[in-house]
Biopython code that builds the backbone (N, CA, C, O; Angstrom):
import numpy as np
from Bio.PDB.StructureBuilder import StructureBuilder

atoms = [
    (1, "MET", "N", (118.302, 70.921, 53.808)),
    (1, "MET", "CA", (119.449, 71.303, 54.599)),
    (1, "MET", "C", (120.524, 70.236, 54.450)),
    (1, "MET", "O", (120.223, 69.045, 54.368)),
    (2, "PHE", "N", (121.751, 70.661, 54.416)),
    (2, "PHE", "CA", (122.896, 69.756, 54.310)),
    (2, "PHE", "C", (123.520, 69.522, 55.674)),
    (2, "PHE", "O", (123.498, 70.411, 56.525)),
    (3, "LEU", "N", (124.076, 68.340, 55.891)),
    (3, "LEU", "CA", (124.774, 68.032, 57.129)),
    (3, "LEU", "C", (125.903, 69.040, 57.315)),
    (3, "LEU", "O", (126.704, 69.248, 56.404)),
    (4, "GLY", "N", (125.970, 69.662, 58.483)),
    (4, "GLY", "CA", (126.993, 70.650, 58.767)),
    (4, "GLY", "C", (126.653, 72.055, 58.305)),
    (4, "GLY", "O", (127.479, 72.962, 58.411)),
    (5, "GLU", "N", (125.432, 72.245, 57.789)),
    (5, "GLU", "CA", (125.021, 73.570, 57.324)),
    (5, "GLU", "C", (124.662, 74.489, 58.495)),
    (5, "GLU", "O", (124.783, 75.710, 58.392)),
    (6, "THR", "N", (124.226, 73.902, 59.591)),
    (6, "THR", "CA", (123.857, 74.659, 60.787)),
    (6, "THR", "C", (124.692, 74.172, 61.964)),
    (6, "THR", "O", (125.295, 73.100, 61.906)),
    (7, "ILE", "N", (124.724, 74.957, 63.023)),
    (7, "ILE", "CA", (125.432, 74.550, 64.246)),
    (7, "ILE", "C", (124.787, 73.263, 64.773)),
    (7, "ILE", "O", (125.479, 72.335, 65.192)),
    (8, "HIS", "N", (123.468, 73.226, 64.746)),
    (8, "HIS", "CA", (122.728, 72.070, 65.250)),
    (8, "HIS", "C", (123.062, 70.798, 64.482)),
    (8, "HIS", "O", (123.007, 69.705, 65.045)),
    (9, "SER", "N", (123.410, 70.928, 63.195)),
    (9, "SER", "CA", (123.707, 69.729, 62.393)),
    (9, "SER", "C", (125.205, 69.472, 62.223)),
    (9, "SER", "O", (125.605, 68.663, 61.386)),
    (10, "GLY", "N", (126.038, 70.163, 63.019)),
    (10, "GLY", "CA", (127.448, 69.829, 63.027)),
    (10, "GLY", "C", (128.431, 70.889, 62.561)),
    (10, "GLY", "O", (129.637, 70.642, 62.575)),
    (11, "ALA", "N", (127.961, 72.061, 62.148)),
    (11, "ALA", "CA", (128.891, 73.125, 61.748)),
    (11, "ALA", "C", (129.674, 73.608, 62.974)),
    (11, "ALA", "O", (129.189, 73.520, 64.102)),
    (12, "GLU", "N", (130.867, 74.110, 62.747)),
    (12, "GLU", "CA", (131.681, 74.635, 63.845)),
    (12, "GLU", "C", (130.983, 75.841, 64.480)),
    (12, "GLU", "O", (130.418, 76.667, 63.764)),
    (13, "PRO", "N", (131.013, 75.955, 65.804)),
    (13, "PRO", "CA", (130.347, 77.059, 66.491)),
    (13, "PRO", "C", (131.188, 78.341, 66.560)),
    (13, "PRO", "O", (130.954, 79.192, 67.418)),
    (14, "VAL", "N", (132.160, 78.475, 65.659)),
    (14, "VAL", "CA", (133.006, 79.672, 65.586)),
    (14, "VAL", "C", (133.100, 80.071, 64.116)),
    (14, "VAL", "O", (133.328, 79.223, 63.253)),
    (15, "CYS", "N", (132.925, 81.356, 63.832)),
    (15, "CYS", "CA", (133.043, 81.833, 62.452)),
    (15, "CYS", "C", (134.486, 81.636, 61.979)),
    (15, "CYS", "O", (135.419, 82.072, 62.653)),
    (16, "PRO", "N", (134.676, 80.987, 60.833)),
    (16, "PRO", "CA", (136.034, 80.760, 60.357)),
    (16, "PRO", "C", (136.751, 82.044, 59.918)),
    (16, "PRO", "O", (137.980, 82.070, 59.847)),
    (17, "ASP", "N", (135.996, 83.100, 59.624)),
    (17, "ASP", "CA", (136.600, 84.355, 59.160)),
    (17, "ASP", "C", (136.959, 85.306, 60.301)),
    (17, "ASP", "O", (138.101, 85.756, 60.395)),
    (18, "CYS", "N", (135.982, 85.618, 61.176)),
    (18, "CYS", "CA", (136.240, 86.608, 62.230)),
    (18, "CYS", "C", (136.481, 85.975, 63.598)),
    (18, "CYS", "O", (136.792, 86.678, 64.559)),
    (19, "LYS", "N", (136.339, 84.645, 63.690)),
    (19, "LYS", "CA", (136.645, 83.873, 64.909)),
    (19, "LYS", "C", (135.703, 84.154, 66.083)),
    (19, "LYS", "O", (136.047, 83.843, 67.224)),
    (20, "VAL", "N", (134.533, 84.729, 65.834)),
    (20, "VAL", "CA", (133.548, 84.989, 66.888)),
    (20, "VAL", "C", (132.827, 83.688, 67.231)),
    (20, "VAL", "O", (132.448, 82.924, 66.344)),
    (21, "GLU", "N", (132.643, 83.444, 68.538)),
    (21, "GLU", "CA", (131.869, 82.286, 68.977)),
    (21, "GLU", "C", (130.402, 82.564, 68.668)),
    (21, "GLU", "O", (129.873, 83.612, 69.039)),
    (22, "LEU", "N", (129.751, 81.630, 67.994)),
    (22, "LEU", "CA", (128.376, 81.813, 67.540)),
    (22, "LEU", "C", (127.399, 81.342, 68.608)),
    (22, "LEU", "O", (127.525, 80.236, 69.133)),
    (23, "LYS", "N", (126.427, 82.187, 68.923)),
    (23, "LYS", "CA", (125.403, 81.863, 69.914)),
    (23, "LYS", "C", (124.038, 82.054, 69.286)),
    (23, "LYS", "O", (123.820, 82.995, 68.524)),
    (24, "GLU", "N", (123.120, 81.155, 69.611)),
    (24, "GLU", "CA", (121.777, 81.255, 69.068)),
    (24, "GLU", "C", (121.064, 82.488, 69.621)),
    (24, "GLU", "O", (121.173, 82.817, 70.802)),
    (25, "GLU", "N", (120.332, 83.158, 68.730)),
    (25, "GLU", "CA", (119.532, 84.318, 69.114)),
    (25, "GLU", "C", (118.388, 84.464, 68.125)),
    (25, "GLU", "O", (118.382, 83.827, 67.071)),
    (26, "VAL", "N", (117.422, 85.303, 68.467)),
    (26, "VAL", "CA", (116.311, 85.574, 67.572)),
    (26, "VAL", "C", (116.768, 86.617, 66.554)),
    (26, "VAL", "O", (117.245, 87.694, 66.913)),
    (27, "LEU", "N", (116.612, 86.273, 65.284)),
    (27, "LEU", "CA", (116.987, 87.168, 64.195)),
    (27, "LEU", "C", (115.785, 87.381, 63.290)),
    (27, "LEU", "O", (114.783, 86.673, 63.397)),
    (28, "TYR", "N", (115.889, 88.362, 62.396)),
    (28, "TYR", "CA", (114.784, 88.666, 61.493)),
    (28, "TYR", "C", (115.290, 88.805, 60.065)),
    (28, "TYR", "O", (116.366, 89.353, 59.823)),
    (29, "SER", "N", (114.508, 88.307, 59.136)),
    (29, "SER", "CA", (114.752, 88.522, 57.707)),
    (29, "SER", "C", (113.387, 88.843, 57.087)),
    (29, "SER", "O", (112.367, 88.722, 57.766)),
    (30, "PRO", "N", (113.348, 89.240, 55.843)),
    (30, "PRO", "CA", (112.052, 89.506, 55.206)),
    (30, "PRO", "C", (111.105, 88.300, 55.232)),
    (30, "PRO", "O", (109.892, 88.468, 55.110)),
    (31, "ALA", "N", (111.648, 87.087, 55.389)),
    (31, "ALA", "CA", (110.815, 85.887, 55.463)),
    (31, "ALA", "C", (110.202, 85.690, 56.848)),
    (31, "ALA", "O", (109.253, 84.919, 56.991)),
    (32, "GLY", "N", (110.724, 86.372, 57.872)),
    (32, "GLY", "CA", (110.183, 86.263, 59.219)),
    (32, "GLY", "C", (111.264, 86.120, 60.274)),
    (32, "GLY", "O", (112.455, 86.255, 59.992)),
    (33, "TYR", "N", (110.824, 85.844, 61.499)),
    (33, "TYR", "CA", (111.732, 85.664, 62.630)),
    (33, "TYR", "C", (112.227, 84.221, 62.659)),
    (33, "TYR", "O", (111.515, 83.298, 62.262)),
    (34, "TYR", "N", (113.438, 84.046, 63.127)),
    (34, "TYR", "CA", (114.016, 82.710, 63.215)),
    (34, "TYR", "C", (115.093, 82.699, 64.292)),
    (34, "TYR", "O", (115.563, 83.751, 64.727)),
    (35, "ILE", "N", (115.479, 81.494, 64.717)),
    (35, "ILE", "CA", (116.594, 81.313, 65.631)),
    (35, "ILE", "C", (117.813, 81.069, 64.745)),
    (35, "ILE", "O", (117.807, 80.184, 63.890)),
    (36, "GLY", "N", (118.837, 81.854, 64.958)),
    (36, "GLY", "CA", (120.030, 81.714, 64.148)),
    (36, "GLY", "C", (121.244, 82.252, 64.872)),
    (36, "GLY", "O", (121.204, 82.539, 66.068)),
    (37, "THR", "N", (122.322, 82.382, 64.122)),
    (37, "THR", "CA", (123.553, 82.928, 64.679)),
    (37, "THR", "C", (124.067, 84.028, 63.768)),
    (37, "THR", "O", (123.761, 84.069, 62.576)),
    (38, "ARG", "N", (124.855, 84.919, 64.355)),
    (38, "ARG", "CA", (125.524, 85.951, 63.564)),
    (38, "ARG", "C", (126.863, 86.265, 64.208)),
    (38, "ARG", "O", (127.102, 85.971, 65.379)),
    (39, "CYS", "N", (127.718, 86.866, 63.415)),
    (39, "CYS", "CA", (129.055, 87.212, 63.877)),
    (39, "CYS", "C", (129.383, 88.603, 63.347)),
    (39, "CYS", "O", (128.494, 89.307, 62.867)),
    (40, "ASN", "N", (130.634, 89.001, 63.427)),
    (40, "ASN", "CA", (131.032, 90.322, 62.917)),
    (40, "ASN", "C", (130.845, 90.424, 61.404)),
    (40, "ASN", "O", (130.727, 91.524, 60.865)),
    (41, "CYS", "N", (130.817, 89.288, 60.725)),
    (41, "CYS", "CA", (130.645, 89.266, 59.263)),
    (41, "CYS", "C", (129.186, 89.471, 58.855)),
    (41, "CYS", "O", (128.913, 89.852, 57.716)),
    (42, "GLY", "N", (128.244, 89.222, 59.771)),
    (42, "GLY", "CA", (126.814, 89.328, 59.481)),
    (42, "GLY", "C", (126.097, 88.064, 59.888)),
    (42, "GLY", "O", (126.640, 87.273, 60.660)),
    (43, "PRO", "N", (124.865, 87.844, 59.381)),
    (43, "PRO", "CA", (124.149, 86.604, 59.703)),
    (43, "PRO", "C", (124.974, 85.396, 59.267)),
    (43, "PRO", "O", (125.574, 85.398, 58.191)),
    (44, "TYR", "N", (124.999, 84.363, 60.115)),
    (44, "TYR", "CA", (125.829, 83.194, 59.829)),
    (44, "TYR", "C", (124.985, 81.967, 59.495)),
    (44, "TYR", "O", (125.218, 81.307, 58.482)),
    (45, "SER", "N", (124.002, 81.659, 60.350)),
    (45, "SER", "CA", (123.188, 80.474, 60.085)),
    (45, "SER", "C", (121.752, 80.683, 60.531)),
    (45, "SER", "O", (121.469, 81.455, 61.447)),
    (46, "ARG", "N", (120.850, 79.971, 59.858)),
    (46, "ARG", "CA", (119.453, 79.904, 60.303)),
    (46, "ARG", "C", (119.259, 78.500, 60.841)),
    (46, "ARG", "O", (119.288, 77.528, 60.086)),
    (47, "GLU", "N", (119.060, 78.394, 62.147)),
    (47, "GLU", "CA", (118.964, 77.102, 62.813)),
    (47, "GLU", "C", (117.533, 76.559, 62.843)),
    (47, "GLU", "O", (117.342, 75.343, 62.869)),
    (48, "SER", "N", (116.544, 77.422, 62.840)),
    (48, "SER", "CA", (115.153, 77.009, 63.019)),
    (48, "SER", "C", (114.330, 77.297, 61.769)),
    (48, "SER", "O", (114.808, 77.875, 60.793)),
    (49, "HIS", "N", (113.079, 76.872, 61.842)),
    (49, "HIS", "CA", (112.109, 77.284, 60.822)),
    (49, "HIS", "C", (111.769, 78.746, 61.089)),
    (49, "HIS", "O", (112.284, 79.330, 62.042)),
    (50, "TYR", "N", (110.918, 79.344, 60.275)),
    (50, "TYR", "CA", (110.490, 80.717, 60.517)),
    (50, "TYR", "C", (109.302, 80.734, 61.470)),
    (50, "TYR", "O", (108.433, 79.863, 61.417)),
    (51, "TYR", "N", (109.280, 81.736, 62.340)),
    (51, "TYR", "CA", (108.197, 81.913, 63.304)),
    (51, "TYR", "C", (107.255, 83.014, 62.834)),
    (51, "TYR", "O", (107.645, 83.898, 62.071)),
    (52, "LYS", "N", (106.006, 82.947, 63.302)),
    (52, "LYS", "CA", (105.011, 83.958, 62.946)),
    (52, "LYS", "C", (105.351, 85.318, 63.521)),
    (52, "LYS", "O", (105.073, 86.351, 62.912)),
    (53, "ASN", "N", (105.963, 85.310, 64.718)),
    (53, "ASN", "CA", (106.305, 86.582, 65.363)),
    (53, "ASN", "C", (107.500, 86.407, 66.302)),
    (53, "ASN", "O", (107.922, 85.290, 66.605)),
    (54, "LYS", "N", (108.024, 87.534, 66.746)),
    (54, "LYS", "CA", (109.214, 87.545, 67.595)),
    (54, "LYS", "C", (108.952, 86.902, 68.953)),
    (54, "LYS", "O", (109.828, 86.234, 69.502)),
    (55, "VAL", "N", (107.757, 87.099, 69.494)),
    (55, "VAL", "CA", (107.424, 86.561, 70.812)),
    (55, "VAL", "C", (107.519, 85.030, 70.814)),
    (55, "VAL", "O", (108.072, 84.445, 71.746)),
    (56, "GLU", "N", (106.985, 84.385, 69.779)),
    (56, "GLU", "CA", (107.056, 82.921, 69.698)),
    (56, "GLU", "C", (108.506, 82.443, 69.600)),
    (56, "GLU", "O", (108.886, 81.468, 70.249)),
    (57, "ALA", "N", (109.296, 83.115, 68.807)),
    (57, "ALA", "CA", (110.708, 82.732, 68.650)),
    (57, "ALA", "C", (111.461, 82.910, 69.966)),
    (57, "ALA", "O", (112.223, 82.030, 70.366)),
    (58, "GLU", "N", (111.255, 84.036, 70.639)),
    (58, "GLU", "CA", (111.923, 84.280, 71.929)),
    (58, "GLU", "C", (111.508, 83.245, 72.969)),
    (58, "GLU", "O", (112.340, 82.774, 73.744)),
    (59, "PHE", "N", (110.226, 82.890, 72.989)),
    (59, "PHE", "CA", (109.729, 81.902, 73.948)),
    (59, "PHE", "C", (110.421, 80.558, 73.718)),
    (59, "PHE", "O", (110.921, 79.944, 74.661)),
    (60, "ASP", "N", (110.449, 80.101, 72.459)),
    (60, "ASP", "CA", (111.072, 78.806, 72.167)),
    (60, "ASP", "C", (112.560, 78.806, 72.509)),
    (60, "ASP", "O", (113.072, 77.825, 73.048)),
    (61, "LEU", "N", (113.252, 79.891, 72.203)),
    (61, "LEU", "CA", (114.678, 79.963, 72.526)),
    (61, "LEU", "C", (114.891, 79.946, 74.036)),
    (61, "LEU", "O", (115.748, 79.218, 74.537)),
    (62, "GLU", "N", (114.121, 80.740, 74.754)),
    (62, "GLU", "CA", (114.262, 80.825, 76.214)),
    (62, "GLU", "C", (113.937, 79.500, 76.897)),
    (62, "GLU", "O", (114.579, 79.134, 77.882)),
    (63, "HIS", "N", (112.944, 78.781, 76.379)),
    (63, "HIS", "CA", (112.514, 77.522, 77.000)),
    (63, "HIS", "C", (113.116, 76.288, 76.322)),
    (63, "HIS", "O", (112.676, 75.161, 76.552)),
    (64, "LYS", "N", (114.128, 76.521, 75.485)),
    (64, "LYS", "CA", (114.841, 75.432, 74.810)),
    (64, "LYS", "C", (113.891, 74.507, 74.050)),
    (64, "LYS", "O", (114.007, 73.283, 74.112)),
    (65, "GLN", "N", (112.945, 75.125, 73.328)),
    (65, "GLN", "CA", (111.974, 74.385, 72.520)),
    (65, "GLN", "C", (112.106, 74.757, 71.041)),
    (65, "GLN", "O", (111.117, 74.764, 70.308)),
    (66, "VAL", "N", (113.317, 75.060, 70.613)),
    (66, "VAL", "CA", (113.552, 75.493, 69.240)),
    (66, "VAL", "C", (113.175, 74.374, 68.275)),
    (66, "VAL", "O", (113.552, 73.218, 68.465)),
    (67, "LYS", "N", (112.434, 74.735, 67.250)),
    (67, "LYS", "CA", (112.053, 73.795, 66.201)),
    (67, "LYS", "C", (113.125, 73.866, 65.114)),
    (67, "LYS", "O", (113.027, 74.651, 64.171)),
    (68, "TYR", "N", (114.155, 73.022, 65.270)),
    (68, "TYR", "CA", (115.294, 73.051, 64.366)),
    (68, "TYR", "C", (114.923, 72.587, 62.972)),
    (68, "TYR", "O", (114.022, 71.768, 62.796)),
    (69, "ARG", "N", (115.627, 73.119, 61.982)),
    (69, "ARG", "CA", (115.444, 72.709, 60.590)),
    (69, "ARG", "C", (115.887, 71.264, 60.427)),
    (69, "ARG", "O", (116.816, 70.812, 61.096)),
    (70, "THR", "N", (115.232, 70.557, 59.553)),
    (70, "THR", "CA", (115.620, 69.166, 59.268)),
    (70, "THR", "C", (115.847, 68.961, 57.794)),
    (70, "THR", "O", (116.179, 67.854, 57.369)),
]
sb = StructureBuilder()
sb.init_structure("model")
sb.init_model(0)
sb.init_chain("A")
sb.init_seg("    ")
for serial, (resi, resn, name, xyz) in enumerate(atoms, 1):
    if name == "N":
        sb.init_residue(resn, " ", resi, " ")
    sb.init_atom(name, np.array(xyz, "f"), 0.0, 1.0, " ", f" {name:<3s}", serial, name[0])
structure = sb.get_structure()
């Protein structure tokens, strides 16, 4: 991961194209569930590692225990 690649590592919390404020949420890709952000343009960032299931990701997000990428 590069510095500023994620919100957690310093990227702006607003999409530069559609100007939507980015908020962390549970998202899904073929690789699995993760905590990330999205805007009107689509998925914006993957902030966490991949989780085994949606329940684990939701729990970590709700309890502020996100395992951020390093």
